[in-house]
C-alpha positions in Angstrom: 75.3 127.1 -99.4 73.8 126.2 -103.0 74.2 129.7 -104.2 77.6 129.9 -102.9 78.6 126.6 -104.8 77.0 127.8 -108.2 78.8 131.1 -107.7 82.1 129.4 -107.3 81.2 127.1 -110.2 80.3 130.0 -112.4 83.4 131.8 -111.4 85.8 129.0 -112.0 84.1 128.2 -115.6 84.5 131.9 -116.3 88.3 131.6 -115.6 88.4 128.4 -117.9 86.5 130.1 -120.8 89.0 133.1 -120.5 92.0 130.6 -120.9 90.9 129.4 -124.4 93.9 130.4 -126.4 97.0 129.5 -124.2 100.0 131.1 -126.1 98.3 133.6 -128.4 95.5 136.1 -128.9 92.7 134.5 -131.1 90.0 136.2 -133.1 86.4 135.1 -134.0 85.7 135.0 -137.8 82.1 135.9 -138.8 81.2 133.6 -142.0 79.7 135.9 -144.5 77.6 135.5 -147.7 77.3 138.0 -150.5 74.1 140.1 -150.7 73.5 141.9 -153.8 70.6 144.6 -154.0 69.3 144.6 -157.8 66.8 147.2 -157.4 66.0 150.0 -156.7 68.9 151.7 -158.5 69.5 154.2 -155.7 70.7 151.4 -153.3 71.9 148.9 -155.9 75.1 147.1 -155.0 76.9 144.2 -152.9 76.8 144.4 -149.0 78.0 142.0 -146.5 75.8 139.8 -144.3 76.5 137.3 -141.4 75.3 133.8 -142.0 73.1 132.7 -139.1 74.2 129.6 -137.1 70.9 127.9 -137.6 68.4 127.1 -140.4 69.8 125.8 -143.8 72.0 128.1 -145.8 72.0 127.3 -149.5 75.7 126.3 -149.8 76.8 126.5 -153.3 73.6 128.2 -154.4 71.9 131.4 -154.4 68.4 133.0 -154.0 66.7 135.9 -155.6 63.9 137.4 -153.6 61.7 140.4 -152.8 62.4 142.2 -149.4 59.4 142.8 -147.3 59.2 145.0 -143.9 56.3 144.1 -141.9 54.0 147.1 -140.7 53.4 145.3 -137.4 55.6 142.9 -135.3 58.8 144.3 -136.8 60.9 142.6 -134.5 59.3 139.3 -135.2 59.0 138.3 -131.5 55.3 137.4 -132.0 53.6 135.0 -134.3 52.6 136.8 -137.5 49.2 134.9 -137.7 48.0 137.2 -134.9 48.5 140.2 -136.9 46.9 138.4 -140.0 50.3 138.8 -141.9 51.4 136.2 -144.5 54.5 136.1 -146.4 53.7 133.3 -148.8 54.7 134.1 -152.4 52.1 134.0 -154.9 52.4 131.8 -158.0 55.0 133.2 -160.4 56.4 135.6 -157.9 59.8 135.9 -156.4 60.3 134.3 -152.9 59.7 136.6 -150.1 62.7 137.7 -147.8 61.6 139.1 -144.8 63.3 142.3 -143.2 63.2 142.2 -139.3 64.8 144.4 -136.5 67.4 143.0 -133.9 66.0 143.0 -130.2 63.6 142.0 -127.6 64.0 138.0 -128.5 66.4 135.4 -129.8 67.3 135.5 -133.3 66.2 132.1 -133.9 62.7 132.8 -132.7 62.4 135.7 -135.1 63.4 133.5 -137.9 61.0 130.8 -136.9 58.0 133.1 -136.8 58.7 134.4 -140.2 59.2 130.7 -141.7 55.8 129.8 -140.3 54.3 132.7 -142.2 55.7 131.8 -145.2 59.1 133.4 -145.6 61.7 132.0 -147.7 64.7 133.7 -146.0 65.1 136.3 -143.2 67.3 139.5 -143.0 67.9 140.8 -139.4 68.8 144.6 -139.1 71.2 145.2 -136.4 70.2 148.1 -134.1 73.6 149.3 -133.2 76.5 150.3 -135.3 79.2 147.6 -134.9 80.9 145.0 -137.0 78.6 141.9 -138.0 78.4 139.1 -135.4 77.2 135.4 -136.0 73.5 134.8 -135.0 73.7 131.7 -132.8 71.1 129.6 -131.1 70.3 130.2 -127.4 71.1 127.9 -124.8 68.1 125.6 -125.5 65.5 124.5 -123.1 62.6 122.1 -124.0 60.6 124.7 -125.7 63.3 126.5 -127.7 64.6 123.2 -129.0 61.5 122.2 -130.7 61.5 125.2 -133.0 65.4 125.4 -133.6 65.6 122.3 -135.0 62.6 122.8 -137.2 64.1 126.0 -138.8 64.9 125.2 -142.6 65.2 128.8 -144.1 68.6 130.7 -144.4 69.1 133.8 -142.4 71.6 136.6 -142.0 72.4 139.7 -139.9 72.9 142.8 -141.8 74.5 146.2 -140.6 72.3 149.0 -139.1 73.0 151.4 -142.0 72.2 149.0 -144.7 68.9 148.0 -142.9 67.9 151.5 -142.7 68.5 151.9 -146.6 66.2 149.0 -147.3 63.6 150.3 -144.9 63.6 153.6 -146.4 63.3 152.1 -150.1 60.3 150.1 -149.1 58.5 152.9 -147.1 59.1 154.9 -150.3 57.0 152.5 -152.4 60.0 151.1 -154.2 60.2 147.2 -154.9 63.3 146.0 -153.2 64.8 142.9 -155.0 67.9 141.2 -153.7 70.0 138.1 -154.4 71.6 136.1 -151.7 74.7 134.2 -152.8 76.3 131.3 -151.0 78.6 130.0 -153.8 81.6 131.7 -152.5 80.9 131.0 -148.9 83.0 127.7 -148.9 86.2 127.8 -151.1 86.6 125.0 -153.8 90.1 124.9 -154.7 90.6 121.3 -155.8 88.8 117.9 -156.3 89.2 116.9 -152.6 87.3 118.6 -149.7 89.0 118.9 -146.2 86.8 119.1 -143.3 86.8 118.9 -139.7 84.2 118.5 -136.8 84.9 119.9 -133.3 82.9 117.8 -131.1 82.7 116.5 -127.6 82.2 113.1 -125.8 80.0 114.6 -123.2 76.5 113.3 -123.8 74.9 115.2 -120.8 75.2 118.7 -121.9 71.5 119.1 -123.1 69.8 119.5 -126.4 73.0 120.5 -128.4 74.8 117.2 -127.4 71.6 115.4 -128.4 71.6 117.1 -131.8 75.1 116.2 -132.1 74.9 112.8 -131.5 72.1 112.5 -134.0 73.9 114.1 -136.6 77.0 112.0 -136.1 74.7 109.0 -136.5 73.0 110.3 -139.5 76.2 111.4 -141.3 78.2 108.3 -140.6 77.4 106.4 -143.7 77.8 109.3 -146.0 81.1 110.3 -144.6 82.5 107.0 -144.6 81.9 106.4 -148.2 83.2 109.8 -149.3 86.2 109.1 -147.1 86.9 105.6 -148.6 86.5 107.0 -152.1 89.3 109.6 -151.3 86.9 112.4 -152.2 87.3 113.9 -148.6 89.8 114.3 -145.8 88.2 114.3 -142.4 89.7 115.3 -139.1 87.8 115.2 -135.7 88.8 117.9 -133.0 88.0 118.4 -129.4 88.0 121.7 -127.5 89.8 121.8 -124.2 90.8 124.5 -121.9 93.5 125.1 -119.4 93.4 126.0 -115.5 94.9 129.2 -114.8 98.0 128.8 -112.7 96.5 130.2 -109.7 94.0 127.4 -109.4 95.9 124.4 -110.4 95.7 123.0 -106.9 92.1 123.6 -106.3 89.7 120.9 -105.8 87.8 122.3 -108.9 90.8 122.0 -111.1 91.9 118.7 -109.8 88.3 117.1 -110.6 88.1 119.0 -114.0 91.8 118.7 -115.5 94.4 116.3 -116.3 98.1 116.7 -116.7 98.1 119.1 -113.6 95.8 121.6 -115.0 96.8 121.6 -118.6 93.6 120.2 -120.2 90.2 120.7 -118.6 86.6 120.2 -119.4 83.5 121.9 -117.7 81.6 119.4 -115.0 79.0 117.3 -117.0 76.3 118.0 -114.2 77.8 121.4 -113.3 78.0 120.2 -109.9 81.6 119.2 -108.5 80.1 116.9 -105.9 78.3 114.1 -107.8 78.3 112.2 -111.1 81.1 112.3 -113.4 83.9 115.0 -113.5 85.1 117.2 -116.2 88.5 115.2 -116.3 86.6 111.9 -117.3 85.2 113.9 -120.4 88.8 115.1 -121.2 90.1 111.4 -120.9 87.3 110.2 -123.2 88.0 113.2 -125.6 91.5 112.0 -125.8 90.8 108.4 -126.2 88.7 109.4 -129.4 91.6 111.4 -130.7 93.8 108.3 -130.4 91.3 106.2 -131.8 91.2 108.3 -135.1 95.0 108.6 -134.9 95.7 104.7 -134.7 92.7 104.1 -137.4 94.4 106.7 -139.7 97.9 105.0 -139.2 96.2 101.9 -140.5 94.6 103.6 -143.4 91.1 103.4 -142.0 90.4 106.7 -140.6 86.5 106.3 -141.2 86.6 103.6 -138.2 86.4 106.8 -135.9 82.6 107.3 -136.8 81.9 103.8 -135.9 83.7 104.0 -132.5 81.9 107.2 -131.6 78.6 106.2 -132.5 78.9 102.7 -130.7 80.4 104.7 -127.7 77.4 106.8 -127.6 75.0 103.8 -127.7 77.0 101.5 -125.4 78.6 103.7 -122.9 76.2 106.5 -122.0 76.4 108.6 -118.9 73.0 108.1 -117.7 73.4 104.3 -117.3 76.9 104.8 -115.4 78.8 103.0 -118.4 80.9 106.3 -119.4 84.1 104.6 -118.4 87.3 102.8 -119.5 86.1 99.3 -119.4 83.1 100.0 -121.8 85.4 102.0 -124.1 87.8 99.2 -124.2 85.1 96.7 -125.1 84.0 99.0 -128.0 87.7 99.2 -129.3 88.2 95.4 -129.3 84.8 94.9 -131.2 86.2 97.2 -133.9 89.5 95.4 -134.1 91.6 98.4 -133.3 94.8 98.0 -131.4 94.2 98.9 -127.7 97.7 98.9 -126.6 98.6 101.5 -129.4 95.6 103.7 -128.2 96.6 103.5 -124.9 100.2 104.2 -125.6 98.9 107.5 -127.6 96.9 108.6 -124.8 99.9 108.8 -122.3 99.8 109.4 -118.5 96.8 111.8 -117.5 98.6 112.4 -114.2 101.9 113.3 -115.6 103.1 116.9 -115.0 104.0 117.4 -118.6 102.3 118.3 -122.0 100.2 115.6 -123.7 101.4 116.1 -127.5 97.9 115.0 -128.8 96.0 117.5 -126.6 98.6 120.3 -126.9 98.1 120.0 -130.8 94.4 120.4 -130.2 94.6 123.5 -128.0 96.9 125.0 -130.7 94.4 124.2 -133.5 91.5 126.1 -131.6 93.3 129.3 -132.4 92.2 130.5 -135.8 94.7 130.6 -138.7 94.2 132.3 -142.2 90.7 132.5 -143.1 89.5 130.6 -140.3 88.7 132.0 -136.9 88.8 130.7 -133.4 86.8 127.9 -132.5 84.6 128.7 -129.6 81.1 127.2 -130.3 80.4 123.6 -130.0 79.8 121.9 -132.3 81.6 123.6 -135.1 82.0 122.2 -138.5 84.9 123.6 -140.7 84.8 122.9 -144.5 88.1 123.9 -146.5 89.3 125.9 -143.6 85.9 128.0 -143.5 83.6 127.6 -140.5 80.1 126.2 -141.5 77.1 128.2 -140.3 73.7 126.8 -140.3 71.8 123.5 -138.8 73.8 120.7 -138.3 71.8 118.4 -140.3 72.9 115.7 -143.0 71.3 117.2 -146.1 72.5 120.6 -145.2 76.2 119.6 -144.4 76.4 117.6 -147.6 75.4 120.7 -149.7 78.3 122.6 -147.8 80.7 119.7 -148.6 79.7 119.2 -152.2 80.1 123.2 -152.8 83.7 122.8 -151.9 84.6 120.7 -154.9 86.2 122.4 -157.8 83.8 122.5 -160.7 83.6 119.3 -162.7 85.4 117.3 -160.0 82.2 116.7 -157.7 81.3 113.0 -157.0 78.4 111.5 -158.6 76.2 112.0 -155.1 76.5 115.7 -155.5 75.3 116.1 -159.0 72.3 113.6 -158.9 68.6 114.7 -158.0 65.5 112.8 -157.1 65.0 109.3 -156.2 67.1 107.6 -158.6 69.3 104.5 -157.9 72.6 104.4 -159.7 75.9 102.3 -159.3 78.9 104.6 -158.4 82.2 102.9 -158.6 84.7 104.7 -156.1 88.4 105.1 -156.7 90.3 102.0 -156.1 87.3 100.3 -154.1 84.0 98.3 -154.9 81.2 99.8 -156.4 78.3 101.0 -154.0 74.6 101.3 -154.7 73.5 105.0 -154.2 70.0 106.5 -153.9 70.0 110.1 -153.9 66.8 110.2 -151.8 68.4 108.4 -148.9 72.1 109.0 -149.7 74.5 105.9 -149.4 74.7 102.3 -148.3 78.0 101.1 -147.1 79.1 97.5 -146.7 81.0 97.8 -143.3 79.5 94.3 -142.3 82.0 92.7 -144.5 85.0 93.8 -142.4 85.0 92.1 -139.0 81.1 91.8 -139.0 81.3 95.8 -138.4 81.9 94.9 -134.5 78.5 93.5 -134.1 77.4 90.2 -132.6 77.5 87.1 -134.7 76.6 83.6 -134.4 78.8 81.9 -136.7 77.3 78.4 -136.3 73.8 79.6 -137.4 75.2 82.2 -139.8 73.1 84.9 -138.0 74.7 88.6 -137.5 73.3 91.7 -136.0 75.1 93.8 -138.3 73.0 95.7 -141.1 74.3 98.1 -143.5 72.2 101.2 -144.1 72.7 104.7 -145.6 73.7 105.7 -142.1 76.5 103.4 -142.1 76.2 100.0 -140.3 74.0 99.7 -137.2 74.2 96.6 -134.7 70.3 95.4 -134.0 69.5 91.9 -133.1 67.9 90.2 -135.9 64.4 88.7 -136.7 65.0 85.2 -138.2 62.2 82.8 -139.2 59.8 84.6 -137.2 61.9 84.4 -134.1 63.0 87.7 -132.6 66.6 88.0 -131.1 66.9 90.4 -128.2 70.1 92.0 -126.8 72.5 95.0 -127.3 73.3 93.8 -130.7 77.1 94.3 -130.0 77.9 91.5 -127.6 74.7 89.7 -127.1 71.6 88.6 -129.1 69.6 85.8 -127.5 66.6 84.1 -129.6 63.1 84.8 -127.5 59.6 83.6 -128.0 57.9 80.4 -129.3 60.0 78.4 -131.8 63.4 79.7 -130.6 64.8 76.3 -130.0 64.6 75.8 -133.9 67.2 78.3 -134.4 70.6 76.9 -133.3 68.9 75.3 -130.4 68.3 78.8 -129.0 71.6 79.3 -128.2 71.5 76.6 -125.4 73.8 73.4 -125.2 72.8 70.3 -126.9 74.3 66.9 -127.6 73.8 63.7 -128.9 75.3 60.2 -128.2 74.7 56.5 -129.0 71.3 57.5 -130.3 70.2 59.8 -127.5 69.7 63.5 -127.9 69.6 66.1 -125.2 69.0 69.9 -125.3 68.9 72.6 -122.6 66.4 74.6 -124.7 63.1 75.4 -123.2 60.6 76.5 -126.0 58.2 78.0 -123.5 58.4 81.6 -124.8 61.0 82.7 -122.5 64.8 83.2 -123.1 66.0 80.4 -120.9 68.5 77.5 -120.8 68.3 74.7 -118.4 70.2 71.4 -118.3 67.6 68.5 -118.8 67.5 65.8 -116.0 70.5 63.9 -115.6 72.8 66.8 -116.4 74.0 70.0 -114.5 75.7 73.1 -115.9 74.8 76.7 -117.0 72.8 75.3 -120.0 74.3 77.6 -122.6 78.0 76.3 -123.0 77.9 73.1 -121.0 75.7 70.6 -119.4 77.8 67.9 -117.8 76.5 64.2 -117.0 75.6 63.6 -113.3 76.9 60.7 -111.7 73.7 59.4 -110.6 75.2 56.3 -108.7 77.4 58.6 -106.7 75.7 61.9 -106.5 72.0 60.9 -106.5 72.7 57.6 -104.8 70.7 55.5 -107.1 70.3 51.7 -106.7 70.7 51.7 -103.1 69.2 48.3 -102.4 71.8 45.6 -101.0 71.3 43.4 -104.0 71.6 46.3 -106.6 74.7 47.2 -108.8 74.7 50.6 -110.2 76.4 51.6 -113.6 76.2 55.3 -114.7 75.3 56.0 -118.2 75.2 59.2 -120.3 72.3 61.2 -119.1 70.9 58.3 -116.9 72.1 55.1 -115.2 71.3 51.3 -115.3 70.7 49.0 -112.2 71.3 45.2 -112.1 70.7 42.7 -109.4 73.0 39.6 -108.7 72.0 36.2 -109.3 68.4 35.3 -110.3 67.0 38.5 -109.0 65.1 41.1 -111.2 65.5 45.0 -110.3 62.0 47.1 -109.9 63.2 50.8 -110.4 60.0 52.2 -108.9 60.7 50.6 -105.7 64.3 50.4 -105.9 64.4 46.6 -105.1 65.3 43.3 -106.3 62.8 40.4 -106.5 63.4 36.7 -107.4 62.6 35.6 -111.0 60.9 32.5 -109.4 58.5 34.7 -107.5 58.0 36.7 -110.5 57.1 33.7 -112.7 54.8 32.5 -109.7 53.1 35.7 -109.7 52.6 35.3 -113.4 51.0 32.1 -112.7 48.7 33.3 -110.3 47.6 35.9 -112.6 46.9 33.5 -115.4 44.9 31.3 -112.9 42.9 34.5 -111.8 42.0 35.4 -115.4 41.0 31.7 -116.2 38.4 31.7 -113.2 37.2 35.1 -114.1 36.6 33.9 -117.8 34.7 30.7 -116.5 32.5 32.9 -114.3 31.7 35.1 -116.9 30.7 32.2 -119.5 28.6 30.6 -116.7 26.8 33.6 -116.2 26.2 34.2 -119.8 24.6 30.5 -120.0 22.4 30.9 -117.1 21.1 34.3 -118.7 20.3 32.5 -122.0 18.5 29.8 -120.1 16.4 32.3 -118.1 15.5 34.1 -121.3 14.4 30.9 -122.9 12.0 29.9 -119.8 10.3 33.3 -119.7 9.8 33.4 -123.5 8.2 29.9 -123.4 5.9 31.0 -120.5 4.7 34.1 -122.3 4.0 32.0 -125.5 1.7 29.6 -123.9 -0.2 32.5 -121.8 -0.8 34.1 -125.2 -2.1 31.1 -127.0 -4.6 30.3 -124.2 -6.1 33.9 -124.3 -6.4 33.7 -128.2 -8.1 30.3 -127.9 -11.1 31.7 -126.0 -12.1 34.0 -128.8 -10.9 32.2 -131.8 -10.8 28.3 -131.1 -9.0 26.3 -133.6 -10.4 23.1 -135.2 -7.3 21.1 -134.6 -7.2 22.2 -131.1 -8.6 20.4 -128.1 -9.7 22.0 -124.9 -7.2 24.3 -123.9 -6.8 25.0 -120.2 -7.7 28.6 -119.4 -5.6 29.9 -116.7 -7.5 33.2 -116.9 -11.0 32.2 -116.0 -10.1 29.1 -114.1 -12.3 29.2 -110.8 -11.6 27.2 -107.9 -13.8 26.6 -105.0 
């Protein structure tokens, strides 16, 4: 049953992929760079090479190097260290450009192994006579993803015939030098670069989706600054497919498509029975397109970057938040017009074309020098598809190479970790660091859509070179915790010192009460005498009515703020501990009895002290007489008569 379901799924997706171009025959354009052989003389000339879709091509630059064809491991599918081969250039020598044969393993693995051995670039010679193709990354699993993202050298595919010429020259003992030139890889007609990113809102498509999301987060700050300065014009795009007419009523089409099969996306989990459906992805793609359209109409197209990054963080599929409610919350936090966006999206159940998605399908078909868009993600700069690693530094090189000479912005011309002030056209000055690119000031506008406590003047919005981020702050040693967008709560000891820990507090008539408990936990609890949530309100409890205070017959109860007062009628006195009234006379009699008790007790103490003194005097006198008698027996005194000797007194 599982095999049948997977076969059906594969067949259906195959139909979808065959229907990429709905109305015209498309074509795939291979992006090329110029390769010039400078020696030996017999093969000197310029040849085409297809830029690899991984690594970092040197857009706007060139590289001169010496070509090496290894004697062993000529396909590069094994690590060169095993064969004791190193391609590291000696000081003063040209960079090493390694020539490898196609076949037996992924293109990316060949380049990775050569890079680890010290190569500066890689040329892969085709093994069949055909037109050049683009070397793309494989469908990554965990192991391949690790090395693909670490490839930093450029690579290119060359024709089989040209590869044979290079090998023959090298085997004949000639020194083969070539020059790789990317300066014309991106057109540079004027002082503004137009670029577009073909992307997807699906965050469960594996490593490629993770890399795309990371790129959007990293590049957001630079993209927004360039856009605000008028140096670039950015447009996002989303690939959609349509369901063949014969399958529009099938369960698969209904779950993967909207508008009766006109606009479809593959199932995120590749299982029609569980999780999200492809139509959920199409609807969110449509929403993101409308976010850009509405933001662009309000002269703030860069807000698209904020929405996409916030949606990725706040509404992931893994947490079951990939839905309209979460998306609407993000839209509201950014101050966008939700009604205009919903109007732009239209009815996904209508049996008619959606103008926004129809325009996207038409744009997928190649026009002019740009080929069909069939790879996700795809970056197009000045109508030329970018090839290489989707990484902030590499993409900035490609964009900067698209400016007409002498019109590049300062960020494209500076080098090193030097800070400088750059004043963009018609907007405020920004501080640039060429090592970390740009720093934005988005927090000044609507607090960047982040959480904010106006009373305490605390915000979760931080301006960074990646654009603004929403992170709960650390204030005076107290860490706030939360998502940074809608909630941030003070936690840990000392939290009550900062805006009372976000809890309720009030003071009246010289009495102050707080619901904040400074016990290390994030908790607000109304104090005794109050009831409520402890955050927004704590209402005074009617102790006289609800708690039935002052229940003695003679008592009269009066409710006060946070407490109560009890009084007794007549000459009675209220005792709260016993909830009873007693007479004041009895109270005064009790006081007299206590006074008499203390007088008697004091008299007894004085009598005991006097008796003790008399006792001490008598004992001392007796002891003195006995000592004198003993001393008189041995040393009689002249002035002393006969002394009675009690010691030797004998009686018959």
